VOGU-3710 file (C-alpha; in Angstrom, 3 decimals, decimal comma):
1> xxxxxxxxxx> -29,002/15,290/-19,403  -30,817/16,091/-16,157  -28,389/15,690/-13,307  -29,063/14,727/-9,713  -28,320/17,980/-7,946  -27,836/16,174/-4,623  -25,061/13,873/-5,909  -21,819/15,027/-4,288  -19,689/13,739/-7,198  -21,648/15,847/-9,658
11> xxxxxxxxxx> -21,278/18,945/-7,454  -17,519/18,825/-7,046  -15,561/21,768/-8,431  -13,952/20,095/-11,452  -11,128/22,011/-13,122  -10,541/21,893/-16,903  -6,772/21,955/-16,464  -5,935/19,476/-19,220  -8,898/20,458/-21,348  -7,621/24,050/-21,435
21> xxxxxxxxxx> -4,221/22,936/-22,784  -5,904/22,347/-26,105  -7,517/19,760/-28,386  -4,192/18,602/-29,827  -3,815/16,246/-26,850  -7,162/14,436/-26,652  -10,468/13,528/-28,264  -13,844/14,088/-26,760  -15,633/10,778/-26,395  -18,937/9,409/-25,085
31> xxxxxxxxxx> -19,242/6,821/-22,343  -20,700/3,397/-23,073  -24,198/2,594/-21,847  -24,347/-0,551/-19,749  -27,301/-2,884/-19,150  -26,627/-3,225/-15,453  -24,964/-1,276/-12,625  -23,907/-3,122/-9,458  -21,531/-1,244/-7,222  -18,926/-3,825/-6,190
41> xxxxxxxxxx> -16,345/-1,538/-4,613  -16,356/1,987/-3,266  -13,194/3,422/-1,742  -14,362/5,360/1,270  -10,718/5,881/2,282  -10,328/8,249/-0,653  -13,405/10,428/-0,180  -12,034/12,603/2,614  -9,107/13,471/0,345  -11,513/15,342/-1,929
51> xxxxxxxxxx> -13,540/16,806/0,945  -16,390/14,268/0,997  -17,842/12,556/4,055  -18,269/8,834/3,224  -21,408/8,673/5,403  -23,066/11,284/3,106  -22,120/9,579/-0,155  -24,548/6,853/-1,215  -24,028/3,858/-3,431  -26,405/5,368/-5,962
61> xxxxxxxxxx> -24,138/8,453/-6,188  -21,247/6,263/-7,377  -23,532/4,528/-9,918  -24,858/7,790/-11,359  -21,432/9,391/-11,702  -19,214/6,424/-12,540  -21,572/3,827/-14,038  -24,236/5,826/-15,809  -21,700/8,621/-16,333  -23,983/11,526/-15,655
71> xxxxxxxxxx> -21,968/14,692/-16,311  -21,964/17,985/-18,068  -18,205/17,910/-18,649  -16,607/16,383/-21,700  -14,838/13,082/-21,324  -11,326/13,172/-22,809  -9,500/10,177/-24,351  -5,845/11,104/-24,421  -3,639/10,663/-27,451  -0,274/8,956/-26,848
81> xxxxxxxxxx> 2,215/6,509/-28,370  4,705/4,237/-26,639  7,458/1,661/-26,772  5,859/-1,722/-26,093  8,393/-4,487/-25,391  10,997/-2,337/-27,133  8,998/-1,674/-30,269  7,525/1,728/-31,073  3,759/1,667/-31,478  2,072/4,784/-32,950
91> xxxxxxxxxx> -1,360/3,168/-32,743  -1,973/3,703/-29,024  -4,096/6,102/-27,017  -6,864/5,739/-24,418  -8,621/2,705/-25,954  -10,965/1,789/-23,118  -10,913/4,745/-20,800  -11,015/8,506/-20,571  -10,354/11,387/-18,242  -13,646/11,844/-16,386
101> xxxxxxxxxx> -12,594/14,988/-14,565  -9,932/16,763/-12,507  -10,504/17,823/-8,914  -8,476/19,687/-6,372  -7,876/17,686/-3,205  -7,937/19,128/0,284  -4,151/19,102/0,099  -4,288/21,607/-2,731  -3,035/19,132/-5,349  -4,862/18,348/-8,560
111> xxxxxxxxxx> -6,115/14,784/-9,052  -7,587/12,889/-11,976  -10,626/10,620/-12,179  -9,757/8,283/-15,014  -11,969/5,424/-16,229  -11,087/1,916/-17,335  -13,616/-0,192/-19,207  -15,884/2,745/-20,145  -16,269/1,876/-23,848  -14,750/2,341/-27,265
121> xxxxxxxxxx> -12,714/5,355/-28,288  -10,883/6,243/-31,523  -7,970/4,275/-30,070  -9,680/0,981/-29,281  -7,974/-0,705/-32,267  -10,825/-3,117/-32,798  -11,293/-3,875/-29,117  -14,559/-3,586/-27,219  -13,277/-0,932/-24,784  -14,424/-3,037/-21,834
131> xxxxxxxxxx> -12,805/-4,271/-18,629  -13,352/-7,773/-17,249  -14,678/-8,053/-13,719  -11,613/-10,054/-12,751  -9,367/-7,341/-14,157  -11,185/-4,781/-12,002  -10,887/-6,948/-8,908  -7,192/-7,425/-9,466  -6,538/-3,731/-9,913  -8,461/-2,788/-6,753
141> xxxxxxxxxx> -6,387/-5,230/-4,781  -3,066/-4,246/-6,296  -3,519/-0,543/-5,784  -4,647/-0,834/-2,174  -1,876/-3,301/-1,350  0,814/-1,092/-2,892  -0,541/2,017/-1,170  -0,438/0,244/2,168  3,175/-0,805/1,484  4,194/2,786/0,915
151> xxxxxxxxxx> 4,311/2,762/-2,914  3,335/5,957/-4,753  0,375/4,619/-6,670  -2,968/5,382/-8,261  -5,958/3,887/-6,440  -9,380/2,687/-7,428  -12,235/4,971/-6,472  -15,041/2,709/-7,584  -15,732/-0,540/-9,469  -19,133/-1,304/-10,954
161> xxxxxxxxxx> -20,217/-4,568/-12,550  -21,914/-3,769/-15,795  -23,827/-6,909/-16,815  -22,114/-7,672/-20,182  -20,456/-10,900/-21,276  -16,935/-10,444/-22,588  -14,663/-12,780/-24,563  -11,000/-12,824/-23,708  -8,104/-15,057/-24,682  -6,538/-15,018/-21,230
171> xxxxxxxxxx> -9,658/-15,705/-19,147  -12,314/-18,416/-19,315  -15,029/-16,852/-21,501  -17,582/-15,523/-21,543  -16,577/-13,584/-18,505  -18,200/-10,782/-16,500  -17,593/-7,085/-17,146  -16,925/-4,023/-15,068  -16,011/-0,351/-15,228  -13,720/1,309/-12,737
181> xxxxxxxxxx> -12,467/4,799/-11,940  -8,892/5,453/-10,953  -7,851/8,222/-8,584  -4,387/9,418/-9,671  -2,134/12,441/-9,933  -2,021/12,649/-13,722  -3,285/11,159/-16,981  -0,130/12,283/-18,823  2,372/9,575/-19,799  5,832/9,435/-21,270
191> xxxxxxxxxx> 4,071/8,283/-24,440  2,097/11,520/-24,542  5,353/13,341/-25,324  6,531/10,557/-27,623  3,475/11,003/-29,854  4,130/14,717/-30,240  7,688/14,003/-31,359  6,452/11,414/-33,825  4,163/13,927/-35,483  6,900/16,623/-35,459
201> xxxxxxxxxx> 5,265/19,106/-33,071  7,959/20,427/-30,794  5,691/23,411/-30,098  3,154/21,077/-28,498  5,920/19,336/-26,547  6,932/22,656/-25,013  3,308/23,596/-24,303  2,700/20,270/-22,568  5,923/20,479/-20,611  5,042/23,928/-19,333
211> xxxxxxxxxx> 1,627/22,559/-18,298  3,206/19,626/-16,436  5,583/21,877/-14,537  2,817/24,372/-13,719  0,495/21,688/-12,327  2,752/18,907/-10,967  6,134/20,606/-10,367  4,838/24,052/-9,377  7,641/24,572/-6,905  9,898/25,072/-9,946
221> xxxxxxxxxx> 7,886/28,055/-11,267  10,009/30,462/-9,225  13,090/29,462/-11,336  13,147/32,264/-13,837  15,607/30,757/-16,301  13,618/28,423/-18,538  16,491/26,057/-19,370  17,328/25,651/-15,723  13,645/25,079/-14,875  13,379/22,344/-17,504
231> xxxxxxxxxx> 16,574/20,698/-16,280  15,368/20,675/-12,674  12,053/19,168/-13,823  13,749/16,234/-15,576  16,192/15,664/-12,690  13,266/15,480/-10,258  11,326/13,131/-12,551  14,372/10,860/-12,656  14,474/10,883/-8,843  10,740/10,175/-8,556
241> xxxxxxxxxx> 10,975/7,215/-10,933  14,086/5,858/-9,176  12,248/6,047/-5,843  9,166/4,414/-7,323  10,975/1,398/-8,719  12,862/1,081/-5,384  9,477/0,960/-3,708  8,333/-1,814/-6,084  11,493/-3,823/-5,499  11,328/-3,559/-1,707
251> xxxxxxxxxx> 7,626/-4,484/-1,847  8,487/-7,565/-3,946  6,244/-6,288/-6,763  6,535/-7,079/-10,452  4,520/-4,690/-12,571  4,995/-6,795/-15,706  4,175/-4,261/-18,461  6,634/-1,349/-18,147  6,037/0,105/-21,614  6,604/3,867/-21,947
261> xxxxxxxxxx> 2,818/4,407/-22,247  2,586/2,938/-18,735  4,971/5,471/-17,240  3,382/8,548/-15,583  4,990/11,962/-15,958  4,520/12,425/-12,172  6,471/9,256/-11,311  3,330/7,491/-10,024  2,590/3,778/-10,436  -0,629/2,818/-12,299
271> xxxxxxxxxx> -2,279/0,347/-14,658  -2,203/-3,088/-13,010  -2,768/-5,946/-15,449  -0,727/-9,165/-15,169  1,224/-7,978/-12,145  2,391/-10,285/-9,331  4,100/-10,110/-5,998  7,112/-12,388/-5,940  6,699/-15,533/-3,775  10,441/-15,871/-3,223
281> xxxxxxxxxx> 13,417/-13,689/-4,115  14,104/-14,447/-7,773  15,303/-11,619/-10,081  14,180/-13,647/-13,124  10,568/-13,906/-11,849  8,214/-12,779/-14,692  4,588/-11,958/-14,036  3,158/-11,774/-17,569  2,676/-15,051/-19,434  3,313/-13,209/-22,756
291> xxxxxxxxxx> 6,688/-11,834/-21,632  8,474/-14,725/-23,260  12,006/-13,330/-22,895  11,619/-11,823/-19,425  12,040/-8,220/-20,551  9,956/-6,960/-17,668  10,996/-9,474/-15,044  11,281/-8,421/-11,400  15,059/-7,905/-11,452  15,118/-5,854/-14,681
301> xxxxxxxxxx> 12,643/-3,217/-13,490  15,240/-0,621/-12,387  17,059/-0,943/-15,761  13,849/-0,745/-17,754  12,661/2,364/-15,885  16,034/3,982/-16,506  15,757/3,028/-20,205  12,271/4,559/-20,396  13,597/7,778/-18,901  16,309/7,719/-21,590
311> xxxxxxxxxx> 13,682/7,209/-24,327  11,775/10,221/-22,951  14,826/12,298/-23,679  14,147/11,966/-27,418  11,074/14,250/-27,427  12,407/16,390/-24,624  15,582/17,155/-26,587  13,530/19,278/-28,925  13,079/21,820/-26,126  15,843/20,933/-23,672
321> xxxxxxxxxx> 19,600/20,675/-23,580  21,015/17,221/-24,235  23,685/17,930/-21,580  21,013/18,733/-18,957  19,089/15,567/-19,791  22,145/13,356/-19,543  23,171/14,957/-16,279  19,755/14,322/-14,817  19,645/10,696/-15,832  23,187/10,071/-14,529
331> xxxxxxxxxx> 21,825/10,272/-10,994  19,297/7,490/-11,447  21,438/4,529/-10,319  22,763/6,257/-7,220  19,297/7,485/-6,197  17,752/4,074/-6,750  20,423/2,176/-4,825  20,296/4,592/-1,897  16,534/4,547/-1,602  16,208/0,781/-2,148
341> xxxxxxxxxx> 18,725/0,166/0,647  16,853/2,563/2,928  13,522/0,757/2,335  15,017/-2,686/2,811  16,725/-1,725/6,049  13,429/-0,325/7,321  11,891/-3,770/6,723  14,435/-4,908/9,301  13,627/-2,052/11,665  16,775/-0,017/10,951
351> xxxxxxxxxx> 17,378/3,586/9,933  20,451/5,690/9,174  23,048/2,941/9,377  26,657/3,688/8,481  27,145/3,006/4,765  29,434/-0,098/5,086  27,126/-1,787/7,608  24,002/-0,976/5,638  25,435/-2,244/2,386  26,726/-5,447/3,991
361> xxxxxxxxxx> 23,456/-6,231/5,718  21,497/-5,680/2,498  23,918/-7,942/0,629  23,645/-10,718/3,229  19,838/-10,395/3,344  19,505/-10,744/-0,433  21,916/-13,690/-0,426  19,959/-15,418/2,313  16,645/-14,853/0,579  18,015/-16,048/-2,750
371> xxxxxxxxxx> 19,926/-19,090/-1,454  17,141/-20,387/0,834  14,187/-19,446/-1,397  12,246/-18,780/1,785  9,057/-16,842/1,177  10,094/-13,260/0,512  7,256/-11,696/2,434  7,198/-14,501/5,003  10,780/-13,777/5,993  10,096/-10,152/6,896
381> xxxxxxxxxx> 6,737/-11,033/8,530  8,460/-13,627/10,719  11,324/-11,415/11,888  8,670/-8,761/12,675  6,667/-11,224/14,772  9,637/-12,829/16,438  11,692/-9,708/17,133  12,660/-9,365/20,801  14,791/-6,974/22,856  16,908/-10,006/23,787
391> xxxxxxxxxx> 18,148/-10,167/20,169  20,421/-7,244/21,166  21,915/-9,220/24,043  22,267/-12,728/22,709  23,090/-13,553/19,097  21,816/-17,121/19,537  18,336/-15,844/20,328  17,935/-14,317/16,861  15,672/-16,591/14,834  16,563/-19,394/17,197
401> xxxxxxxxxx> 13,620/-21,469/16,006  13,032/-20,403/12,396  10,210/-22,740/11,444  10,050/-21,053/8,065  13,709/-22,063/7,393  13,550/-25,795/8,042  16,928/-27,439/8,161  18,808/-24,184/7,767  19,064/-23,097/11,411  22,827/-23,502/11,359
411> xxxxxxxxxx> 23,439/-22,668/7,712  26,299/-20,348/6,929  24,110/-17,717/5,262  21,785/-17,480/8,250  24,725/-17,424/10,700  26,407/-14,584/8,834  23,193/-12,558/8,656  22,435/-13,220/12,326  25,919/-12,125/13,448  25,845/-8,864/11,540
421> xxxxxxxxxx> 22,286/-8,049/12,577  23,222/-8,721/16,231  26,250/-6,466/15,983  24,133/-3,657/14,485  21,594/-3,954/17,293  24,374/-3,844/19,874  25,491/-0,514/18,429  22,045/0,921/19,004  20,895/2,171/22,429  18,686/-0,305/24,269
431> xxxxxxxxxx> 15,997/2,388/24,333  15,701/2,215/20,516  14,576/-1,435/20,433  10,956/-0,359/20,615  11,341/1,837/17,541  13,118/-1,028/15,701  10,035/-3,177/16,316  7,689/-0,371/15,316  9,517/0,208/12,020  9,225/-3,465/11,176
441> xxxxxxxxxx> 5,502/-3,423/11,785  5,054/-0,312/9,594  7,095/-1,798/6,785  5,905/-5,419/6,749  2,152/-5,917/6,460  1,013/-9,451/7,155  -1,389/-9,575/4,244  0,439/-9,813/0,903  -1,279/-10,456/-2,423  0,285/-13,658/-3,670
451> xxxxxxxxxx> -1,473/-15,244/-6,649  -3,217/-18,022/-4,671  -4,958/-15,428/-2,486  -6,259/-13,542/-5,460  -7,398/-16,674/-7,232  -9,163/-17,916/-4,068  -11,125/-14,613/-3,834  -12,003/-14,740/-7,531  -13,107/-18,391/-7,295  -15,717/-17,434/-4,642
461> xxxxxxxxxx> -16,961/-14,632/-6,799  -17,218/-16,548/-10,036  -18,634/-19,759/-8,563  -20,952/-18,467/-5,783  -21,114/-14,680/-6,403  -19,757/-14,429/-2,860  -18,027/-11,114/-2,438  -17,296/-11,310/1,280  -13,813/-12,876/0,901  -12,912/-9,968/-1,440
471> xxxxxxxxxx> -14,161/-7,346/0,996  -12,440/-9,083/3,909  -9,188/-9,104/1,974  -9,539/-5,390/1,190  -10,223/-4,653/4,867  -7,106/-6,543/5,914  -4,976/-4,757/3,344  -6,278/-1,298/4,240  -5,857/-1,868/7,956  -2,283/-3,192/7,499
481> x> -2,894/-6,556/9,147
//
């Protein structure tokens, strides 16, 4: 293949980090050829992270690299298994995507370009290996929104409409097609290790674990004792996952498909299918229509992530101490609770509260949100907009005209929350009120992806091929307004 020597994506210094680990972990696959290539989204916010100037990267560069898939490197479809809704599935693997390449960011970290919708692989299981255009639109929006809300997440580098008609049971069909490229920390999943245990290759588990530590936990390489190094790795992974699920919960985000093959070994969020942001505080809220028993509902996410970490112990026990694994996982609940409280208090402009006050305010806030069923995101947006220095002086000025809580101005729940919040503000110096307001603004973006917003954007695309509402929504999300 003759490559365009001026294309900046084709001239990046790709590293064969995962390829060099060996062919036991992947299959080399070709990319599909598409009848059409229309660049619908390019993430210029990501380009500086890999040393590229957006003004010098053209739309055609994205199409050549990530639509026509011009490359001299092999594309790698990773092999993995996973527990899906509690049942082990040995028939998984990258079924509609592959690892396009790995590139070192300007921060010195290694990042993956991973495709979605790029064609069939040995793991397609009878599927067409394609991605619907709506699926691509939804993933772009989810990733950008979560990133803006402080969630550790993969992001979409590009999305290209590919001109094919697809048939799906969960969308009006035929529907339009797309291919996208994710920008993420790693392609390696919990399920990558689970497959190796299934086929009885503890030697490959150890080899992969050493690779993961070398690339993604390199600060542990100076620990000479191998057993201690492995124990520290797992303890840090537990902490990363606990923090991630706390970020989801504070953001009011329901991932919806928390199978072990959708858990990254770096503790990063990825793969956004039937996700949803909760409209009101409801632990039983379920985003996926096929999650009949609510296994992956909003409120169960911490427990499911903890369970997935426990399931990961099965392959890791072949090379690690059971005692070390159990000790690492034992810290999950405490780490989650501490970080979740910290994030929720920041949404109210607060930092480093004494433990009793912080716990009580969080409890009263959750009770108020649950009892009133006020919009979860609207509540925090309103207190951000209405916050005033006088709230510190006069308890009755706090949410004195809460239009978003009609008829509940004098309710007991609101009165209790108002009194405690007032007392906490009084204990802060007056000079800190500006920082309280600033924390609220940083933690509570006005634009939140509720389902009606996404559907409204998609309706304009599907009925009029009007992409401006989509681009405007992306601009609002990325600017934090």
